[in-house]
Chimera marker file (.cmm) of the C-alpha trace (Angstrom):
<marker_set name="trace">
<marker id="1" x="20.093" y="81.850" z="78.966" r="1" g="1" b="0" radius="0.5"/>
<marker id="2" x="16.660" y="80.315" z="79.443" r="1" g="1" b="0" radius="0.5"/>
<marker id="3" x="16.195" y="82.176" z="82.727" r="1" g="1" b="0" radius="0.5"/>
<marker id="4" x="16.213" y="85.621" z="81.101" r="1" g="1" b="0" radius="0.5"/>
<marker id="5" x="12.921" y="87.474" z="80.723" r="1" g="1" b="0" radius="0.5"/>
<marker id="6" x="11.470" y="87.347" z="77.215" r="1" g="1" b="0" radius="0.5"/>
<marker id="7" x="12.321" y="91.013" z="76.515" r="1" g="1" b="0" radius="0.5"/>
<marker id="8" x="16.061" y="90.591" z="77.265" r="1" g="1" b="0" radius="0.5"/>
<marker id="9" x="17.562" y="89.312" z="74.066" r="1" g="1" b="0" radius="0.5"/>
<marker id="10" x="21.205" y="88.736" z="73.307" r="1" g="1" b="0" radius="0.5"/>
<marker id="11" x="21.205" y="91.972" z="71.357" r="1" g="1" b="0" radius="0.5"/>
<marker id="12" x="19.947" y="93.880" z="74.416" r="1" g="1" b="0" radius="0.5"/>
<marker id="13" x="22.580" y="92.231" z="76.598" r="1" g="1" b="0" radius="0.5"/>
<marker id="14" x="25.373" y="93.181" z="74.184" r="1" g="1" b="0" radius="0.5"/>
<marker id="15" x="24.138" y="96.773" z="74.067" r="1" g="1" b="0" radius="0.5"/>
<marker id="16" x="23.951" y="96.958" z="77.884" r="1" g="1" b="0" radius="0.5"/>
<marker id="17" x="27.468" y="95.540" z="78.145" r="1" g="1" b="0" radius="0.5"/>
<marker id="18" x="28.781" y="98.071" z="75.601" r="1" g="1" b="0" radius="0.5"/>
<marker id="19" x="27.020" y="100.888" z="77.446" r="1" g="1" b="0" radius="0.5"/>
<marker id="20" x="28.547" y="99.816" z="80.752" r="1" g="1" b="0" radius="0.5"/>
<marker id="21" x="32.018" y="99.673" z="79.150" r="1" g="1" b="0" radius="0.5"/>
<marker id="22" x="31.543" y="103.197" z="77.795" r="1" g="1" b="0" radius="0.5"/>
<marker id="23" x="30.494" y="104.395" z="81.253" r="1" g="1" b="0" radius="0.5"/>
<marker id="24" x="33.631" y="102.865" z="82.792" r="1" g="1" b="0" radius="0.5"/>
<marker id="25" x="35.866" y="104.432" z="80.147" r="1" g="1" b="0" radius="0.5"/>
<marker id="26" x="34.226" y="107.815" z="80.724" r="1" g="1" b="0" radius="0.5"/>
<marker id="27" x="34.722" y="107.479" z="84.480" r="1" g="1" b="0" radius="0.5"/>
<marker id="28" x="38.396" y="106.679" z="83.976" r="1" g="1" b="0" radius="0.5"/>
<marker id="29" x="38.851" y="109.550" z="81.553" r="1" g="1" b="0" radius="0.5"/>
<marker id="30" x="37.162" y="112.054" z="83.863" r="1" g="1" b="0" radius="0.5"/>
<marker id="31" x="38.833" y="110.770" z="87.025" r="1" g="1" b="0" radius="0.5"/>
<marker id="32" x="42.067" y="112.094" z="88.485" r="1" g="1" b="0" radius="0.5"/>
<marker id="33" x="45.273" y="111.490" z="86.573" r="1" g="1" b="0" radius="0.5"/>
<marker id="34" x="48.131" y="109.460" z="87.994" r="1" g="1" b="0" radius="0.5"/>
<marker id="35" x="50.072" y="112.651" z="88.746" r="1" g="1" b="0" radius="0.5"/>
<marker id="36" x="47.076" y="114.062" z="90.648" r="1" g="1" b="0" radius="0.5"/>
<marker id="37" x="46.773" y="110.867" z="92.670" r="1" g="1" b="0" radius="0.5"/>
<marker id="38" x="50.484" y="110.922" z="93.523" r="1" g="1" b="0" radius="0.5"/>
<marker id="39" x="50.319" y="114.600" z="94.463" r="1" g="1" b="0" radius="0.5"/>
<marker id="40" x="47.363" y="113.940" z="96.777" r="1" g="1" b="0" radius="0.5"/>
<marker id="41" x="49.370" y="111.534" z="98.959" r="1" g="1" b="0" radius="0.5"/>
<marker id="42" x="52.674" y="113.428" z="99.065" r="1" g="1" b="0" radius="0.5"/>
<marker id="43" x="53.291" y="115.577" z="102.154" r="1" g="1" b="0" radius="0.5"/>
<marker id="44" x="52.763" y="119.311" z="101.800" r="1" g="1" b="0" radius="0.5"/>
<marker id="45" x="55.442" y="121.855" z="102.712" r="1" g="1" b="0" radius="0.5"/>
<marker id="46" x="53.878" y="122.279" z="106.154" r="1" g="1" b="0" radius="0.5"/>
<marker id="47" x="53.733" y="118.526" z="106.740" r="1" g="1" b="0" radius="0.5"/>
<marker id="48" x="57.409" y="117.865" z="106.114" r="1" g="1" b="0" radius="0.5"/>
<marker id="49" x="58.942" y="120.608" z="108.250" r="1" g="1" b="0" radius="0.5"/>
<marker id="50" x="60.504" y="117.923" z="110.451" r="1" g="1" b="0" radius="0.5"/>
<marker id="51" x="62.913" y="117.266" z="107.562" r="1" g="1" b="0" radius="0.5"/>
<marker id="52" x="64.439" y="120.717" z="108.171" r="1" g="1" b="0" radius="0.5"/>
<marker id="53" x="65.578" y="119.755" z="111.687" r="1" g="1" b="0" radius="0.5"/>
<marker id="54" x="69.314" y="119.059" z="111.734" r="1" g="1" b="0" radius="0.5"/>
<marker id="55" x="69.012" y="115.535" z="113.131" r="1" g="1" b="0" radius="0.5"/>
<marker id="56" x="72.176" y="113.982" z="114.567" r="1" g="1" b="0" radius="0.5"/>
<marker id="57" x="73.058" y="110.314" z="114.502" r="1" g="1" b="0" radius="0.5"/>
<marker id="58" x="75.981" y="110.696" z="116.885" r="1" g="1" b="0" radius="0.5"/>
<marker id="59" x="75.038" y="111.272" z="120.531" r="1" g="1" b="0" radius="0.5"/>
<marker id="60" x="78.405" y="112.840" z="121.361" r="1" g="1" b="0" radius="0.5"/>
<marker id="61" x="78.199" y="115.269" z="118.401" r="1" g="1" b="0" radius="0.5"/>
<marker id="62" x="74.607" y="116.160" z="119.300" r="1" g="1" b="0" radius="0.5"/>
<marker id="63" x="75.585" y="116.763" z="122.942" r="1" g="1" b="0" radius="0.5"/>
<marker id="64" x="78.459" y="119.047" z="121.911" r="1" g="1" b="0" radius="0.5"/>
<marker id="65" x="76.223" y="120.981" z="119.477" r="1" g="1" b="0" radius="0.5"/>
<marker id="66" x="73.492" y="121.401" z="122.120" r="1" g="1" b="0" radius="0.5"/>
<marker id="67" x="75.978" y="122.594" z="124.710" r="1" g="1" b="0" radius="0.5"/>
<marker id="68" x="77.596" y="125.031" z="122.262" r="1" g="1" b="0" radius="0.5"/>
<marker id="69" x="74.273" y="126.512" z="121.119" r="1" g="1" b="0" radius="0.5"/>
<marker id="70" x="72.651" y="126.479" z="124.566" r="1" g="1" b="0" radius="0.5"/>
<marker id="71" x="69.696" y="124.442" z="123.329" r="1" g="1" b="0" radius="0.5"/>
<marker id="72" x="68.229" y="121.317" z="124.903" r="1" g="1" b="0" radius="0.5"/>
<marker id="73" x="69.009" y="117.866" z="123.593" r="1" g="1" b="0" radius="0.5"/>
<marker id="74" x="66.078" y="115.735" z="122.442" r="1" g="1" b="0" radius="0.5"/>
<marker id="75" x="66.637" y="111.976" z="122.460" r="1" g="1" b="0" radius="0.5"/>
<marker id="76" x="64.447" y="109.598" z="120.520" r="1" g="1" b="0" radius="0.5"/>
<marker id="77" x="65.000" y="106.194" z="122.016" r="1" g="1" b="0" radius="0.5"/>
<marker id="78" x="62.949" y="103.127" z="121.208" r="1" g="1" b="0" radius="0.5"/>
<marker id="79" x="63.072" y="99.387" z="121.162" r="1" g="1" b="0" radius="0.5"/>
<marker id="80" x="62.059" y="97.498" z="118.020" r="1" g="1" b="0" radius="0.5"/>
<marker id="81" x="61.241" y="98.512" z="114.511" r="1" g="1" b="0" radius="0.5"/>
<marker id="82" x="60.732" y="102.247" z="113.808" r="1" g="1" b="0" radius="0.5"/>
<marker id="83" x="57.471" y="101.399" z="112.029" r="1" g="1" b="0" radius="0.5"/>
<marker id="84" x="56.125" y="99.536" z="115.057" r="1" g="1" b="0" radius="0.5"/>
<marker id="85" x="56.484" y="96.016" z="113.682" r="1" g="1" b="0" radius="0.5"/>
<marker id="86" x="58.133" y="94.353" z="116.652" r="1" g="1" b="0" radius="0.5"/>
<link id1="1" id2="2" r="1" g="1" b="0" radius="0.2"/>
<link id1="2" id2="3" r="1" g="1" b="0" radius="0.2"/>
<link id1="3" id2="4" r="1" g="1" b="0" radius="0.2"/>
<link id1="4" id2="5" r="1" g="1" b="0" radius="0.2"/>
<link id1="5" id2="6" r="1" g="1" b="0" radius="0.2"/>
<link id1="6" id2="7" r="1" g="1" b="0" radius="0.2"/>
<link id1="7" id2="8" r="1" g="1" b="0" radius="0.2"/>
<link id1="8" id2="9" r="1" g="1" b="0" radius="0.2"/>
<link id1="9" id2="10" r="1" g="1" b="0" radius="0.2"/>
<link id1="10" id2="11" r="1" g="1" b="0" radius="0.2"/>
<link id1="11" id2="12" r="1" g="1" b="0" radius="0.2"/>
<link id1="12" id2="13" r="1" g="1" b="0" radius="0.2"/>
<link id1="13" id2="14" r="1" g="1" b="0" radius="0.2"/>
<link id1="14" id2="15" r="1" g="1" b="0" radius="0.2"/>
<link id1="15" id2="16" r="1" g="1" b="0" radius="0.2"/>
<link id1="16" id2="17" r="1" g="1" b="0" radius="0.2"/>
<link id1="17" id2="18" r="1" g="1" b="0" radius="0.2"/>
<link id1="18" id2="19" r="1" g="1" b="0" radius="0.2"/>
<link id1="19" id2="20" r="1" g="1" b="0" radius="0.2"/>
<link id1="20" id2="21" r="1" g="1" b="0" radius="0.2"/>
<link id1="21" id2="22" r="1" g="1" b="0" radius="0.2"/>
<link id1="22" id2="23" r="1" g="1" b="0" radius="0.2"/>
<link id1="23" id2="24" r="1" g="1" b="0" radius="0.2"/>
<link id1="24" id2="25" r="1" g="1" b="0" radius="0.2"/>
<link id1="25" id2="26" r="1" g="1" b="0" radius="0.2"/>
<link id1="26" id2="27" r="1" g="1" b="0" radius="0.2"/>
<link id1="27" id2="28" r="1" g="1" b="0" radius="0.2"/>
<link id1="28" id2="29" r="1" g="1" b="0" radius="0.2"/>
<link id1="29" id2="30" r="1" g="1" b="0" radius="0.2"/>
<link id1="30" id2="31" r="1" g="1" b="0" radius="0.2"/>
<link id1="31" id2="32" r="1" g="1" b="0" radius="0.2"/>
<link id1="32" id2="33" r="1" g="1" b="0" radius="0.2"/>
<link id1="33" id2="34" r="1" g="1" b="0" radius="0.2"/>
<link id1="34" id2="35" r="1" g="1" b="0" radius="0.2"/>
<link id1="35" id2="36" r="1" g="1" b="0" radius="0.2"/>
<link id1="36" id2="37" r="1" g="1" b="0" radius="0.2"/>
<link id1="37" id2="38" r="1" g="1" b="0" radius="0.2"/>
<link id1="38" id2="39" r="1" g="1" b="0" radius="0.2"/>
<link id1="39" id2="40" r="1" g="1" b="0" radius="0.2"/>
<link id1="40" id2="41" r="1" g="1" b="0" radius="0.2"/>
<link id1="41" id2="42" r="1" g="1" b="0" radius="0.2"/>
<link id1="42" id2="43" r="1" g="1" b="0" radius="0.2"/>
<link id1="43" id2="44" r="1" g="1" b="0" radius="0.2"/>
<link id1="44" id2="45" r="1" g="1" b="0" radius="0.2"/>
<link id1="45" id2="46" r="1" g="1" b="0" radius="0.2"/>
<link id1="46" id2="47" r="1" g="1" b="0" radius="0.2"/>
<link id1="47" id2="48" r="1" g="1" b="0" radius="0.2"/>
<link id1="48" id2="49" r="1" g="1" b="0" radius="0.2"/>
<link id1="49" id2="50" r="1" g="1" b="0" radius="0.2"/>
<link id1="50" id2="51" r="1" g="1" b="0" radius="0.2"/>
<link id1="51" id2="52" r="1" g="1" b="0" radius="0.2"/>
<link id1="52" id2="53" r="1" g="1" b="0" radius="0.2"/>
<link id1="53" id2="54" r="1" g="1" b="0" radius="0.2"/>
<link id1="54" id2="55" r="1" g="1" b="0" radius="0.2"/>
<link id1="55" id2="56" r="1" g="1" b="0" radius="0.2"/>
<link id1="56" id2="57" r="1" g="1" b="0" radius="0.2"/>
<link id1="57" id2="58" r="1" g="1" b="0" radius="0.2"/>
<link id1="58" id2="59" r="1" g="1" b="0" radius="0.2"/>
<link id1="59" id2="60" r="1" g="1" b="0" radius="0.2"/>
<link id1="60" id2="61" r="1" g="1" b="0" radius="0.2"/>
<link id1="61" id2="62" r="1" g="1" b="0" radius="0.2"/>
<link id1="62" id2="63" r="1" g="1" b="0" radius="0.2"/>
<link id1="63" id2="64" r="1" g="1" b="0" radius="0.2"/>
<link id1="64" id2="65" r="1" g="1" b="0" radius="0.2"/>
<link id1="65" id2="66" r="1" g="1" b="0" radius="0.2"/>
<link id1="66" id2="67" r="1" g="1" b="0" radius="0.2"/>
<link id1="67" id2="68" r="1" g="1" b="0" radius="0.2"/>
<link id1="68" id2="69" r="1" g="1" b="0" radius="0.2"/>
<link id1="69" id2="70" r="1" g="1" b="0" radius="0.2"/>
<link id1="70" id2="71" r="1" g="1" b="0" radius="0.2"/>
<link id1="71" id2="72" r="1" g="1" b="0" radius="0.2"/>
<link id1="72" id2="73" r="1" g="1" b="0" radius="0.2"/>
<link id1="73" id2="74" r="1" g="1" b="0" radius="0.2"/>
<link id1="74" id2="75" r="1" g="1" b="0" radius="0.2"/>
<link id1="75" id2="76" r="1" g="1" b="0" radius="0.2"/>
<link id1="76" id2="77" r="1" g="1" b="0" radius="0.2"/>
<link id1="77" id2="78" r="1" g="1" b="0" radius="0.2"/>
<link id1="78" id2="79" r="1" g="1" b="0" radius="0.2"/>
<link id1="79" id2="80" r="1" g="1" b="0" radius="0.2"/>
<link id1="80" id2="81" r="1" g="1" b="0" radius="0.2"/>
<link id1="81" id2="82" r="1" g="1" b="0" radius="0.2"/>
<link id1="82" id2="83" r="1" g="1" b="0" radius="0.2"/>
<link id1="83" id2="84" r="1" g="1" b="0" radius="0.2"/>
<link id1="84" id2="85" r="1" g="1" b="0" radius="0.2"/>
<link id1="85" id2="86" r="1" g="1" b="0" radius="0.2"/>
</marker_set>
C-alpha cells in the first residue's frame, strides 16, 4: 500500500468499498425482477401465432386434409439440424 497517495488511508478505502457495495445493492434492488426479465424474453401473443397452425407430421394425412379442405399443402423440408447446427 506504499503506492497510495498520502490522503488515501485505509479508512478511506474501506469507506469507498462500502459505498460501492451500497451502490451495487441499490442497483440490484432497483433493477428488473427475475419475473420481469423472463417476461421480456418470452414471445408475445402476436409472435407465437405460428403455434396455432395445425401442423401435420404425416405427409399422407396432410395431403388428405389439404385435398378435403381445398387448401394448398406447405412442405418444410430440410437437411440437417433444425437449429442450423449441421
